[in-house]
C-alpha positions, -999 to 999 in steps of 0.1 A, spaced: 0 0 0 13 34 -10 12 65 13 2 95 -8 5 131 3 -20 155 -14 -19 193 -12 -49 214 -24 -69 244 -12 -102 227 -21 -118 207 7 -140 189 -18 -111 179 -41 -91 167 -11 -120 144 -3 -122 131 -39 -85 122 -39 -87 104 -6 -117 83 -19 -99 76 -52 -67 65 -34 -88 43 -10 -106 26 -39 -72 18 -55 -60 2 -22 -38 31 -9 -39 58 18 -39 95 12 -33 124 36 -47 156 22 -37 190 35 -41 226 23 -8 241 34 30 236 29 35 236 67 11 207 72 27 189 42 62 193 57 51 179 90 38 148 73 70 145 52 91 148 84 73 117 98 85 97 68 70 70 46 55 92 18 57 74 -16 40 100 -39 30 137 -38 0 152 -56 -1 189 -54 -22 218 -67 -6 251 -77 -25 272 -51 -21 265 -14 -34 283 16 2 294 26 19 298 -8 22 282 -42 27 246 -53 58 257 -72 75 270 -41 67 238 -23 83 217 -51 114 240 -51 117 236 -13 114 198 -18 141 197 -44 165 216 -20 161 190 7 166 152 12 132 142 -2 138 153 -38 134 116 -49 97 115 -40 78 117 -73 55 147 -76 24 150 -98 8 184 -103 -30 183 -104 -46 217 -113 -73 234 -132 -48 258 -148 -31 249 -180 -5 265 -203 25 254 -223 47 278 -203 36 265 -170 41 229 -180 76 236 -192 84 254 -159 70 226 -138 87 198 -158 120 218 -154 114 215 -117 113 177 -120 76 168 -116 68 135 -132 35 146 -147 9 174 -150 -28 165 -148 -59 186 -152 -86 181 -125 -113 178 -152 -95 148 -167 -86 131 -135 -103 97 -129 -96 64 -111 -81 47 -141 -55 74 -147 -45 75 -110 -44 37 -107 -18 36 -136 5 59 -116 -1 40 -84 6 6 -100 38 19 -117 50 34 -85 42 2 -65 63 -18 -91 91 7 -87 89 4 -49 91 -34 -52 121 -31 -74 138 -8 -49 132 -32 -21 145 -61 -41 176 -41 -51 183 -31 -15 182 -68 -4 209 -79 -29 243 -90 -16 268 -66 -32 305 -68 -37 325 -36 -47 360 -42 -61 383 -13 -67 419 -5 -57 410 32 -53 399 41 -17 384 72 -31 361 52 -54 352 28 -27 342 56 -4 321 72 -32 303 40 -40 298 33 -3 282 67 1 259 62 -28 248 27 -17 244 37 19 223 67 9 200 43 -12 196 18 17 216 -12 4 216 -36 33 245 -60 25 277 -46 9 313 -58 10 342 -38 -2 375 -52 -16 406 -33 -27 419 -62 -48 403 -93 -65 424 -118 -45 407 -108 -12 373 -111 -30 379 -147 -40 396 -156 -7 364 -144 11 347 -174 -4 314 -155 -4 289 -153 -33 271 -121 -43 241 -111 -63 258 -79 -77 294 -71 -84 306 -36 -91 341 -41 -104 369 -19 -117 385 -30 -150 421 -21 -139 430 -40 -107 462 -52 -90 473 -88 -98 442 -96 -120 424 -77 -147 387 -69 -144 382 -91 -175 398 -120 -156 376 -113 -125 344 -114 -146 355 -146 -164 362 -163 -130 328 -152 -116 310 -166 -146 330 -198 -147 318 -205 -111 283 -207 -125 271 -174 -110 243 -156 -127 250 -124 -107 248 -89 -121 283 -76 -130 287 -39 -135 322 -28 -146 336 7 -140 368 23 -155 383 55 -168 392 36 -200 365 38 -227 381 22 -257 358 0 -278 382 -30 -275 383 -28 -237 345 -25 -235 340 -53 -260 364 -77 -241 348 -70 -207 312 -76 -221 323 -107 -239 338 -120 -207 303 -119 -192 298 -84 -177 263 -71 -179 270 -34 -182 298 -8 -181 298 28 -166 327 52 -171 344 70 -143 338 96 -130 301 89 -123 275 105 -101 249 89 -78 221 93 -103 241 78 -131 252 48 -111 217 42 -96 200 44 -130 223 18 -145 219 -4 -114 181 -2 -116 181 -11 -153 203 -42 -147 185 -52 -115 152 -51 -132 165 -75 -159 179 -97 -132 146 -97 -113 127 -107 -145 151 -135 -152 147 -148 -116 109 -147 -120 110 -165 -154 132 -192 -139 109 -196 -109 78 -197 -132 94 -225 -152 96 -248 -122 66 -238 -101 28 -245 -102 9 -213 -109 -20 -220 -85 -1 -232 -54 34 -219 -58 48 -254 -52 72 -271 -76 54 -284 -108 52 -320 -119 83 -319 -143 106 -302 -118 94 -324 -89 103 -355 -110 137 -340 -117 143 -334 -80 133 -370 -72 160 -382 -96 186 -358 -81 178 -368 -45 177 -405 -54 212 -402 -70 225 -384 -38 210 -410 -15 228 -438 -35 261 -419 -36 262 -412 1 243 -443 13 216 -422 30 179 -429 34 154 -411 12 116 -412 16 87 -401 -5 53 -390 5 24 -389 -20 -10 -375 -10 -43 -370 -27 -73 -349 -16 -103 -371 -7 -135 -365 -26 -121 -335 -44 -146 -338 -73 -174 -335 -48 -158 -303 -34 -156 -288 -69 -191 -299 -79 -207 -287 -46 -188 -255 -40 -173 -245 -73 -138 -245 -87 -129 -213 -70 -134 -229 -36 -116 -260 -49 -86 -238 -58 -88 -223 -23 -86 -258 -8 -56 -267 -29 -38 -235 -19 -46 -241 17 -32 -277 16 -1 -263 -1 4 -239 28 -1 -267 53 25 -288 36 50 -259 37 43 -255 74 45 -292 83 77 -301 64 114 -289 66 130 -264 43 152 -291 28 122 -312 18 111 -309 -18 73 -303 -21 54 -304 -54 20 -304 -69 22 -337 -89 -10 -332 -108 -46 -321 -101 -53 -327 -64 -22 -349 -59 9 -337 -41 44 -352 -33 71 -345 -8 107 -358 -11 124 -361 23 162 -364 21 181 -384 48 148 -396 62 139 -433 68 104 -445 63 95 -446 100 102 -408 103 85 -401 70 54 -419 82 54 -396 113 56 -366 90 28 -380 69 6 -384 99 14 -348 110 3 -336 75 -29 -357 76 -39 -343 110 -31 -307 100 -51 -309 68 -80 -325 87 -80 -297 112 -78 -269 86 -109 -250 75 -117 -234 42 -144 -211 27 -144 -188 57 -143 -218 82 -173 -237 68 -155 -264 47 -130 -291 57 -110 -316 36 -90 -348 42 -62 -365 23 -50 -401 18 -13 -406 20 13 -431 8 48 -432 23 78 -452 12 115 -454 14 138 -457 -16 153 -492 -22 188 -500 -35 192 -495 -72 155 -487 -76 145 -466 -106 126 -433 -101 95 -448 -118 95 -477 -94 100 -455 -64 72 -432 -73 50 -461 -83 53 -478 -49 43 -445 -32 14 -441 -55 2 -477 -49 3 -471 -11 -17 -439 -16 -44 -458 -33 -43 -485 -7 -51 -457 18 -80 -447 -4 -94 -483 -5 -90 -487 33 -114 -458 39 -94 -426 31 -81 -400 55 -52 -423 65 -15 -430 60 -2 -462 45 35 -472 43 
């Protein structure tokens, strides 16, 4: 939810903006003076400013100028007014406002577009600040400059290295590398190549005073994502970071979408099967136990037929949440198909997996759906991998035990 600050002399228009913001799922504080607005800004948390040009204690232009002179210049400002002219628009855009809107043309759809875009930008900023960052440069001046920029923009986990040897000796992995091209003992190109050879898909942004086409071509071919010349300012560095982090975020989302089920967020059938193969190979290699839980929702067709597919989907999502809560972070949980789920339990013998299965059964039986009026049960099959067993045989035995539970009366664990 965004926090919106609105300045306007009109009591009626302030009320309209508050109601529009509320319908869009956000909150708005509406005031008529710069003094009141500054008090709200001092309390923090404002994501967007909407301002008229005439206020009870001055002009909207003066308010924007004062904002630009302080620490809050990054808050986007939209001017909403009844007055319009080319000269005024040019003057306001020169002050840095992101848009200029006429009151007569303002509606919920136009505001919602701004709110959605800003919410996406805010999500990007939060994601960017959470990245683990490594800065590699032999210049203490550059390290201090970059540290100042990153600290100012709220980055939470940043490590600084004056040479690449100390970077690799740290044995840490990072999501973002900001790396000089000219370094002692190892070139920036070699640093990039080594990072990429380790299998890292991190963002690598290179910086240098050298701007020759050959140097840029080599560093990009080595695997760098982007290049920024020295000297740079905060705005230049942050804009390039945002551009690359947005691409990085999209790639992560696409990779996640390829292996997850859209309804439940659990792993999909294909990836679940791949993980069973991987875990089975590990269990054989290290002579460790591996167990598999398969479960199916009892009478799920009746739930869909009686309550509708929307409620059926709610039940599947609720069961998925229950599975996440009942199992360990190392366990692999997937939606195997329809109303059938699986869980792969590494280093777990069948006796312990059966206990886990019973825990899942009881938790699902106790859960309530459709505002507390609907319950569901599951039948569960549990088995442990046998020596030299194929994946198909392993899954087949778990499936057979699941249907044994169905035939024995449902809402039970077999294995």
